[in-house]
N, C-alpha and C positions, 0 to 999 in steps of 0.2 A: 726835654729829650733826652734819652742817653745816647752815651757816645755813638755804640755799635748802630744804632738807629742812623745818625747823622753821620755814619759813613756809608751806609748804604744809599742815603738819599743823595750824599754829594755825588758818587759814584754814578747813579742812576741819571742826574742831571747832566754830568758832564757826558755819559756817554750818547748824547744824543748828538752828540759834535757841535754844540755851539759854546760859546764864552758865556757864563753865568756870573752876573754882578755879584762882586760879595755882599752888598747891602742886603740884597735878596735873602741870602744865604742865614745873614745875621736878622732880618725880622723873623725869617722861618722858623731857625731855630731857637730864637730867644736866647743867644749867647753873647759873649763879648768877643770884639775884634782879636783880643788874644788869643781867645778858645779858639776861635776857628783858624788862626793862622797855626795852633798847634796841632790841629785837627788834620790839616793840609799838608805839615811835614811828616806827622804819624805816617799819613799814607803812600808818603813819597819814600821816606826812610825805610818802613817795615816791610811794605809790600810793592814798592819801586814802581808806584802809581804814575805813570807818564803825565803828572801835573805840570803846567807852565801858566806862569802870570800872564793875565792879556793886559795891556796898560791902556789899550783903547776904551774897555769896557769896565778898566778896574776890577777884574773878575778872575776867574780861573777857567782853564779848559785843558783836555786832555790834547796833548801834542799832535798836531795833524800826519806826523810822520811815522808815529808808534803804532804798533798792533792791537789790536783789540783787547781792551783790560776788562777783568772780573776780579773782585774780591775772592781769595781763595778760600776753599773748604766751606764747612758749617758755620754761620756765627749767631752766636747767642745774645740776648739781652746780657746786663748785668746781672740781675739777678738769677736768671738761668746758670751762668757763668758760675757764682758763687756755689747754687745747688749741684752743681756738677763738680766742683773743688770738693766739695763735702762728701760727695758719693765716693771720689776716685780715694780721699783720704780714709773713708770707712774701709774699701776693698784693700788699701795697702797695710792699713794697722788690721785687720780682722786676719788677715794671713800673711805674715811678712815674707815678700818674695816670690808669693805664689804668682801674682799677674804681674808683676813689674816690667815686662817686656813689652805687655801690651799696654798697659795704663800708661808709661811712662810718655810716649807720645803724644796722648790726650792730654796730660800735663802742659807738655810744651804749647800744645796749641792754645791752651786756657792761657798760658802766661802771656801770649801775644795780646791778648783782649785786655791787659792792663798796663797803665802806665809803668814804667820803668819806678821801683820803689814803690809801689803800691803797695800798702799793707793788707790788702784783702788775700795775698798769696800766704803769708805767715800767718793771721788769723785764723783760717781754719785750723791749723795744728795747735795756736794756742788754746783757743776756744772750745775746741771737740776733744775728748778724750775717748779714745776706746780702750777697754782694759780687758785683754785676753789672757785666760788661765788654762792651762793644759792642753794646750793647743799641740796637734802633731804634726810635725814636718810632712808635706805631701810633694811630690816630684811635679814641679809646675807644667812639665809638659803631659804629665798624666791628666791632670786636672782639665786641661785645653782639650784633649783629645778625648776624655769621656764625657765631658760636656758637649761634645760635638756630636757624640754617638746616642746621647740622651735625645737631643734635639732633631736628629736624623732618622732617631730609632733603628740605628743600626745594633744588631747581634753582635757580642764581643764575646771571645774566649779570654777567658783571665785566670792567671796563678796569683792565688790568695792566700796570705799568710794569716792564720787565726792565733790572736795572740792568748786567747786563754786556753786554748786546745794545743798551742805550742805544735801547730802542725801544718803544711802546706798542702793544698790541691788545687786541681785544674776542674776550672767550671766552666761552661757556657750559659750566657745569661743575655737575657731581653732588658735593655736598661731602661727606667722607666720615669725617676725622677731623681735629681740632687738634694740633698735635705742637711743645710747647716744647724748642727746642733750641739751646743754648750762649746762653742769654739770647735767643731771638728766637723769634717765634712762627710757625709754618709751617701751610698747609690741603693735607692731601693730598684730592684732586678727580677727580673722571672729566671728562677733557676732552672733550667732544663733538665738537671740532673737529678734535682730535689722534686720537681714537678711543683714549685710552690714560691710565693714572693718570699723574697731574702733581703736582709741589709748587708750591705758589705762598707767597710770603713776604707775610703780612700788611701788613708796612709798604709792598708794591709795589702794594697795592689804590688804586686811584684812583677807582673809583667800582662800585657794584652796584646790581641790583635783580632782584625775583625773575623768573625767566625765564617768556618766555609760553608757555601749554600747546599742546601740539602739534595 
């Protein structure tokens, strides 16, 4: 049984308001006494779980005086956490700095699933390499707001710089989809000025606002 699952089971049993003998958990989890003690200390130190030892039952319980305790946030198994770390690494390396302010909190939450000094946190960067060639910088807030417009189907007025023609134009567009192609991001959108579907490179976006309702 993985550690995160043990955490859930420990807290679920203790939340019933009674002391649970250690021997019961050792049998169910098939772990050593030392491992179980580490689990208890981890819950107390990292999550401030109000766990106390009950000499009468030789087990543990939640302090009767403590408020109701629940594990914070969403929890994952070790394999799920590894997959998310890999995905986080992919996003970080795909376009450095693009979503750091969003991804960093996720990384901090994932770190809490591993023991201090766990090699898993460093193995992802060591074992998985993403080589990006020729990507062009994008304003992080532009990417976030444009992706939101795509998902909410919001019409935009944009100021767009065409690198090939060396010209800047104002367009009213209806975003359709974001595309990542050859290390760069593009937006497929219906161009109301051209009355046709067009593709815009995100690095060419100079300004955009929500279009005025007709």
